[in-house]
C-alpha positions as CSV (number, residue, x, y, z in Angstrom):
1,M,-0.1,0.2,0.0
2,N,1.1,3.5,-1.0
3,K,0.9,6.0,1.6
4,Y,0.3,9.5,0.7
5,V,0.2,12.5,3.0
6,F,-1.2,16.0,2.1
7,F,-1.0,19.3,4.3
8,R,-3.9,21.5,3.5
9,T,-4.2,23.9,6.5
10,D,-6.0,26.5,4.8
11,R,-9.9,26.7,3.4
12,I,-12.4,24.4,2.2
13,G,-11.9,26.2,-1.6
14,D,-8.4,25.1,-1.7
15,F,-9.1,21.9,-0.6
16,L,-11.8,21.4,-3.2
17,M,-9.4,22.3,-5.8
18,S,-6.8,19.7,-4.5
19,S,-9.7,16.9,-5.0
20,I,-8.7,16.6,-8.3
21,L,-5.4,15.6,-7.3
22,F,-6.6,13.0,-4.8
23,K,-9.2,11.4,-7.1
24,S,-7.1,10.7,-9.7
25,I,-4.4,9.5,-7.3
26,K,-7.5,6.9,-5.8
27,N,-8.3,6.2,-9.6
28,S,-4.8,5.3,-10.6
29,D,-3.6,3.6,-7.4
30,H,-6.0,1.5,-6.2
31,K,-4.1,0.8,-3.0
32,S,-3.2,4.0,-2.0
33,K,-4.0,5.4,1.5
34,I,-4.4,9.6,1.4
35,T,-4.2,11.5,4.8
36,I,-5.0,15.0,4.9
37,I,-3.4,17.1,7.4
38,A,-6.1,19.8,7.9
39,S,-7.1,23.5,9.7
40,K,-10.0,24.2,12.0
41,K,-11.5,26.1,8.9
42,N,-11.8,22.8,6.8
43,F,-11.5,19.8,9.4
44,E,-15.1,18.8,9.5
45,Y,-15.8,19.4,5.6
46,I,-12.9,17.1,4.8
47,K,-14.0,14.4,7.4
48,N,-16.8,13.6,4.9
49,A,-14.7,14.0,1.8
50,E,-14.3,11.2,-0.9
51,F,-10.9,10.0,-1.6
52,V,-9.7,10.9,1.7
53,D,-9.0,8.0,4.0
54,E,-7.7,9.9,7.1
55,V,-7.9,13.5,8.3
56,I,-5.9,14.8,10.9
57,L,-6.4,18.2,12.5
58,F,-2.8,20.3,12.4
59,P,-2.1,20.4,16.2
60,E,-1.8,23.7,18.2
61,N,-0.2,23.1,21.8
62,F,2.9,21.9,22.3
63,I,2.4,18.4,23.3
64,Q,0.0,18.1,20.7
65,K,2.5,19.0,18.4
66,F,5.3,16.6,19.9
67,L,2.8,14.0,19.4
68,F,2.3,15.0,15.8
69,Y,6.1,14.8,15.2
70,L,6.2,11.3,17.0
71,K,3.5,9.6,14.4
72,F,5.2,11.0,11.4
73,F,8.4,10.2,12.5
74,L,7.6,6.8,13.2
75,N,5.8,6.2,9.7
76,K,7.0,6.3,6.2
77,Y,5.0,7.8,3.3
78,Y,5.2,7.1,-0.5
79,L,4.4,10.8,-0.9
80,V,4.5,14.0,1.3
81,G,2.7,17.0,-0.5
82,I,2.6,20.6,0.9
83,L,-0.4,22.0,-0.9
84,D,-0.7,25.0,1.0
85,G,2.8,26.3,1.2
86,K,2.9,27.2,4.9
87,K,6.0,27.6,7.0
88,R,4.3,25.3,9.6
89,S,3.7,22.6,7.3
90,I,7.1,22.8,5.5
91,Y,8.7,22.4,8.9
92,F,7.1,19.2,9.7
93,S,7.5,18.0,6.5
94,F,11.4,17.9,6.5
95,I,11.1,14.9,9.0
96,V,8.6,13.0,7.3
97,R,10.3,10.4,5.6
98,S,9.2,9.6,1.8
99,K,10.3,8.5,-1.8
100,Y,8.7,11.7,-3.0
101,K,8.5,15.4,-1.3
102,F,6.5,18.2,-3.0
103,L,6.0,21.6,-2.2
104,F,3.6,24.2,-3.5
105,T,4.9,27.9,-2.7
106,Y,4.2,31.5,-3.8
107,K,7.3,32.5,-2.8
108,K,10.6,32.7,-4.5
109,F,12.6,32.3,-1.1
110,Y,11.5,28.8,-0.5
111,F,11.7,27.9,-4.2
112,L,15.6,28.7,-4.2
113,S,16.5,27.7,-0.5
114,L,14.6,24.4,-0.2
115,K,15.1,22.7,-3.4
116,F,17.2,20.3,-2.1
117,F,14.8,18.9,0.3
118,Y,11.9,18.3,-2.1
119,T,11.7,16.2,-5.3
120,R,10.1,19.2,-7.2
121,I,9.2,22.7,-5.8
122,F,6.3,24.2,-7.8
123,L,6.5,28.4,-7.5
124,D,3.2,30.0,-8.5
125,E,4.8,32.5,-10.6
126,N,6.1,29.9,-13.1
127,C,2.9,27.9,-13.4
128,T,-0.1,28.5,-16.0
129,S,-2.4,27.2,-13.5
130,K,-2.6,25.0,-10.5
131,F,-4.7,22.7,-12.5
132,D,-1.5,22.4,-14.4
133,E,0.6,22.0,-11.7
134,I,-1.6,18.9,-10.5
135,K,-1.3,17.3,-13.7
136,T,2.5,17.5,-13.6
137,L,2.6,16.2,-10.2
138,L,0.6,13.1,-11.4
139,N,2.6,12.5,-14.4
140,Y,5.6,12.3,-12.3
141,I,4.4,9.9,-10.2
142,G,2.9,7.8,-12.8
143,C,-0.7,8.6,-11.9
144,S,-3.2,9.3,-14.6
145,F,-5.8,12.0,-15.1
146,A,-9.2,12.0,-17.0
147,E,-11.9,14.3,-17.4
148,Q,-14.0,12.5,-15.0
149,N,-11.8,13.2,-12.3
150,L,-12.9,16.7,-12.3
151,N,-16.2,15.8,-11.1
152,T,-14.9,15.8,-7.5
153,I,-18.1,15.8,-5.7
154,S,-20.7,12.9,-5.6
155,Y,-24.2,13.7,-6.2
156,E,-25.4,10.8,-4.1
157,K,-23.2,11.9,-1.0
158,V,-24.7,15.3,-1.4
159,N,-28.0,14.3,-1.3
160,N,-28.4,12.1,1.3
161,L,-28.2,15.4,3.2
162,K,-31.5,16.5,5.0
163,L,-32.6,19.9,3.6
164,N,-36.2,20.7,2.5
165,I,-36.2,21.2,-1.4
166,S,-39.0,19.0,-2.0
167,T,-41.1,22.0,-3.8
168,L,-38.3,23.3,-5.9
169,D,-38.5,22.8,-9.5
170,K,-35.6,23.7,-11.9
171,F,-33.6,27.0,-10.2
172,L,-31.0,29.0,-10.1
173,I,-29.3,29.9,-7.1
174,I,-27.3,33.5,-5.9
175,H,-25.2,32.8,-3.1
176,F,-25.4,36.3,-1.6
177,D,-22.4,36.5,1.3
178,E,-20.4,39.2,3.1
179,K,-18.3,39.3,-0.4
180,W,-21.4,41.5,-1.9
181,I,-21.2,44.1,0.8
182,F,-18.6,46.5,0.8
183,N,-17.5,47.0,4.6
184,D,-17.6,43.2,5.1
185,Y,-15.1,42.1,2.6
186,I,-11.9,43.4,1.2
187,T,-12.4,47.0,1.0
188,S,-9.8,47.7,-1.6
189,F,-12.1,45.7,-4.1
190,K,-14.8,47.5,-6.0
191,S,-17.9,47.6,-4.7
192,I,-20.8,45.7,-6.1
193,E,-23.2,46.2,-3.3
194,P,-27.0,47.2,-4.0
195,P,-28.3,50.6,-4.0
196,N,-31.2,49.7,-1.9
197,E,-32.8,46.8,-0.5
198,K,-36.2,47.4,-2.7
199,F,-33.5,47.7,-5.8
200,F,-32.3,44.6,-5.0
201,L,-35.4,42.8,-4.6
202,E,-36.3,43.8,-8.1
203,F,-33.2,42.6,-9.5
204,L,-34.1,39.2,-8.2
205,E,-37.9,39.5,-9.8
206,T,-35.6,40.6,-12.9
207,I,-33.9,37.0,-12.9
208,V,-36.7,35.1,-12.5
209,L,-39.0,36.8,-15.1
210,K,-35.8,36.3,-17.7
211,T,-35.2,33.0,-17.1
212,G,-38.9,31.2,-16.4
213,M,-37.0,29.5,-13.4
214,N,-37.5,29.7,-9.5
215,L,-34.6,31.2,-7.8
216,V,-33.2,30.7,-4.4
217,V,-30.8,33.2,-2.6
218,S,-28.6,31.8,0.1
219,T,-26.4,33.6,2.6
220,G,-23.1,33.8,4.4
221,S,-22.9,33.4,8.0
222,K,-23.2,37.3,8.7
223,Q,-26.4,38.8,8.2
224,N,-27.0,42.1,6.5
225,K,-30.2,44.9,5.8
226,Y,-30.6,43.1,2.2
227,I,-31.2,39.6,3.7
228,N,-33.3,41.2,6.6
229,F,-35.4,43.0,4.2
230,L,-36.3,39.7,2.4
231,K,-37.1,37.9,5.8
232,K,-39.6,40.9,6.3
233,N,-41.3,40.5,3.1
234,F,-41.3,37.1,2.6
235,K,-43.2,34.1,4.1
236,L,-41.7,31.7,6.2
237,F,-41.7,27.9,4.8
238,D,-39.3,26.1,7.1
239,E,-37.5,26.7,9.7
240,N,-34.7,29.2,7.9
241,I,-36.3,29.0,4.6
242,Y,-38.5,32.0,3.2
243,F,-40.5,32.4,0.0
244,Y,-41.9,35.0,-2.0
245,N,-44.5,34.3,-4.6
246,L,-44.1,35.9,-8.5
247,L,-46.5,34.9,-10.8
248,S,-46.2,31.1,-11.0
249,K,-42.7,30.8,-9.7
250,K,-41.0,31.6,-6.2
251,I,-37.9,33.1,-4.6
252,Y,-36.7,31.1,-1.9
253,L,-34.3,32.5,1.0
254,Y,-32.5,29.7,2.4
255,D,-30.7,31.1,5.4
256,N,-27.6,30.7,7.2
257,L,-27.3,27.2,5.9
258,S,-24.0,24.5,6.9
259,F,-21.6,24.3,4.0
260,P,-22.7,20.6,3.3
261,Q,-26.3,22.2,2.9
262,L,-25.0,24.5,0.5
263,E,-23.5,21.9,-1.6
264,K,-26.8,20.1,-2.0
265,L,-28.8,23.2,-2.9
266,I,-25.6,23.5,-5.8
267,S,-26.1,20.1,-6.7
268,N,-29.9,20.5,-7.5
269,S,-29.3,23.6,-9.1
270,D,-29.2,24.9,-12.9
271,T,-27.0,27.9,-12.5
272,L,-24.7,29.3,-9.6
273,I,-23.9,33.0,-9.5
274,A,-21.5,34.0,-6.5
275,C,-18.9,36.1,-5.7
276,H,-15.7,34.0,-6.2
277,G,-14.5,31.6,-3.4
278,A,-15.7,27.7,-2.1
279,P,-19.1,27.8,-3.6
280,S,-17.6,28.4,-7.0
281,H,-15.4,25.4,-6.3
282,V,-18.4,23.5,-5.3
283,G,-20.1,24.3,-8.5
284,A,-17.2,23.4,-10.4
285,G,-16.9,19.8,-8.8
286,L,-20.3,19.4,-9.7
287,N,-20.1,20.5,-13.4
288,K,-22.4,23.3,-13.0
289,K,-23.0,26.7,-15.0
290,I,-21.2,29.2,-13.0
291,I,-21.3,33.0,-13.1
292,D,-18.3,33.9,-11.2
293,I,-17.7,37.7,-9.9
294,V,-14.2,38.6,-9.1
295,D,-12.1,41.7,-8.5
296,L,-10.3,42.9,-11.3
297,S,-6.9,43.1,-9.2
298,K,-7.2,39.3,-8.8
299,K,-7.8,38.6,-12.2
300,N,-4.6,36.1,-13.0
301,F,-5.0,34.8,-9.6
302,I,-8.3,33.6,-10.5
303,L,-7.9,32.5,-14.1
304,K,-4.9,30.0,-12.5
305,W,-7.5,28.7,-9.9
306,T,-10.5,28.0,-12.4
307,A,-8.4,26.8,-15.2
308,H,-10.3,23.2,-15.0
309,F,-14.0,25.1,-14.4
310,R,-16.2,24.1,-17.1
311,N,-19.2,26.6,-18.3
312,H,-17.4,29.1,-16.2
313,N,-18.6,32.9,-16.7
314,I,-16.3,35.5,-15.2
315,I,-17.8,39.0,-14.2
316,Y,-15.6,41.6,-12.8
317,R,-16.6,43.4,-10.0
318,D,-18.0,47.1,-11.0
319,G,-21.0,49.1,-9.7
320,F,-24.5,47.2,-8.8
321,I,-26.1,47.9,-12.0
322,N,-23.6,46.7,-14.6
323,V,-22.9,43.8,-12.5
324,Q,-26.6,43.1,-12.5
325,N,-26.4,43.9,-16.5
326,K,-23.7,41.2,-17.1
327,I,-25.3,38.6,-14.7
328,L,-28.6,39.2,-16.7
329,S,-26.5,38.7,-20.0
330,F,-25.2,35.2,-19.0
331,L,-28.6,33.9,-18.2
């Protein structure tokens, strides 16, 4: 059995991108065991992920770190992959014995100073995309990539989760989280916040009228005046689910869902509209149509991380009316 260990002590979206690698290894090396070293931000999600045999939370205190060190010192691995590029992961990887050792990093200093410790170091500025890095690593260790490996999320697993969607026919989903609200996200990004609450509702109505489909609005963890306005004007359907009648169609509000519940909604949707983040990677793993809103300053970064997306439509952040018109043009 070949044992693989990957450090992914960052966020859910980063893990979802790496799932292409894990699925490809599993489909090529049927006796593989894949261990993921996770962070608090992605540990619970990875515990239920496919293509992962073991997930370990990166330790915080001294005793936990010592036991963590001992575990890896006593084991030998086929491959160690530092996917998060973090200093703490790099330090721990030095003591892990393995046939192959790979590092993914944005820092040229690591690329120049640590090259003798790793089989290969992938420097971000030298790569055309993260997807190409994954395929290069797979080729290096004799594992193959197939197009089906882009489908990293199982419909069956996602739809076993409890969430009331029984009344929904074909629908679109717009994920309205803190990234839409100017002062709740990166303030250097261009504001796309709606002019007022009524204007936002009119935008939602326009989507329904143009597409002839139901619309679902999902929220982030933070509340805002636009979501509160919808709650006041919608009827309660079931716990944290609200609805609003528009001719023969409905607009639903699913408030404060868990990430797996959001996955289930996306898996059943026709199109996902979102500011780029983990939900975008869920849509990619399910091969959904994605309308992805990104800041122009992050253009090159986003293109590197989304090269494997299919049916992907990018809108650059602008005033809300311009963003609205661009969204409608893609529908």
